[in-house]
C-alpha positions in Angstrom: -9.2 -104.4 11.4 -10.9 -101.6 9.5 -10.3 -97.9 9.9 -13.4 -95.6 10.2 -13.7 -92.0 9.5 -13.7 -91.3 13.2 -10.3 -93.1 13.5 -8.9 -90.8 10.8 -10.2 -87.7 12.5 -8.7 -89.0 15.8 -5.3 -89.6 14.3 -5.5 -86.2 12.5 -6.3 -84.5 15.8 -3.2 -86.1 17.4 -1.1 -84.8 14.5 -2.8 -81.4 14.9 -4.3 -81.6 11.4 -7.7 -80.3 10.3 -9.3 -82.4 7.7 -12.4 -81.9 5.6 -14.8 -84.9 5.4 -13.8 -85.7 1.8 -10.1 -85.7 2.8 -10.9 -88.0 5.7 -12.8 -90.3 3.4 -9.8 -90.5 1.1 -7.4 -91.1 4.0 -9.7 -93.8 5.4 -9.5 -95.7 2.1 -5.7 -95.3 1.9 -5.3 -96.5 5.5 -7.5 -99.5 4.9 -5.4 -100.4 1.8 -2.2 -100.2 3.9 -3.7 -102.4 6.6 -4.8 -104.9 4.0 -1.3 -105.0 2.6 0.1 -105.5 6.1 -2.4 -108.4 6.6 -1.2 -109.9 3.4 2.5 -109.6 4.5 1.6 -111.4 7.8 0.8 -114.5 5.7 4.4 -114.9 4.7 6.5 -117.5 6.4 9.5 -115.6 7.8 10.6 -118.3 10.2 14.1 -118.8 8.7 14.6 -115.3 7.5 17.3 -113.3 9.2 16.4 -109.6 10.1 18.0 -107.0 7.8 19.8 -103.8 8.8 19.5 -102.5 5.2 17.2 -103.4 2.4 20.0 -103.5 -0.1 23.4 -105.2 0.2 25.9 -102.9 1.9 29.5 -103.7 1.9 32.2 -102.1 4.1 34.1 -101.0 1.0 31.5 -98.4 0.2 32.4 -96.4 3.3 35.5 -94.4 3.7 38.0 -95.6 6.3 37.8 -93.9 9.7 41.1 -92.2 9.8 42.2 -89.4 12.1 43.3 -86.3 10.2 44.6 -82.9 11.0 41.7 -80.6 12.0 40.9 -77.4 10.0 42.8 -74.4 11.1 40.7 -71.6 12.7 41.3 -69.4 9.6 40.3 -72.2 7.2 37.1 -72.9 9.1 36.1 -69.3 8.9 37.3 -68.7 5.3 33.9 -69.5 3.6 31.7 -68.1 6.3 29.2 -65.5 5.0 29.9 -63.3 8.0 32.5 -63.8 10.8 34.4 -61.8 13.3 37.9 -62.6 14.4 37.0 -65.8 16.2 33.4 -66.9 15.5 30.7 -67.3 12.8 28.2 -64.5 12.8 24.6 -65.6 12.4 21.3 -63.6 12.3 19.6 -63.2 15.6 16.7 -65.6 16.0 15.5 -64.9 19.5 14.2 -61.5 20.3 
């Protein structure tokens, strides 16, 4: 499969991007290189290879134990807030 400049413009339109012709040409070359690499990977025999959850080895000891602890008190939770009233964090208004 080969990517054309029209394909690049179509994908850019889906992503709501506006590309100049020279940008589309560069992306076309990049996409074709990626597809070429994927075709090369398809040649590999992965019949007896187990799927991975992580690319690197992950051991359970790297994660902290899931232990229940006492929750923060209300005062401690609001202690470092930039602005708070007696019960809540105050944040700037974002909807007008």
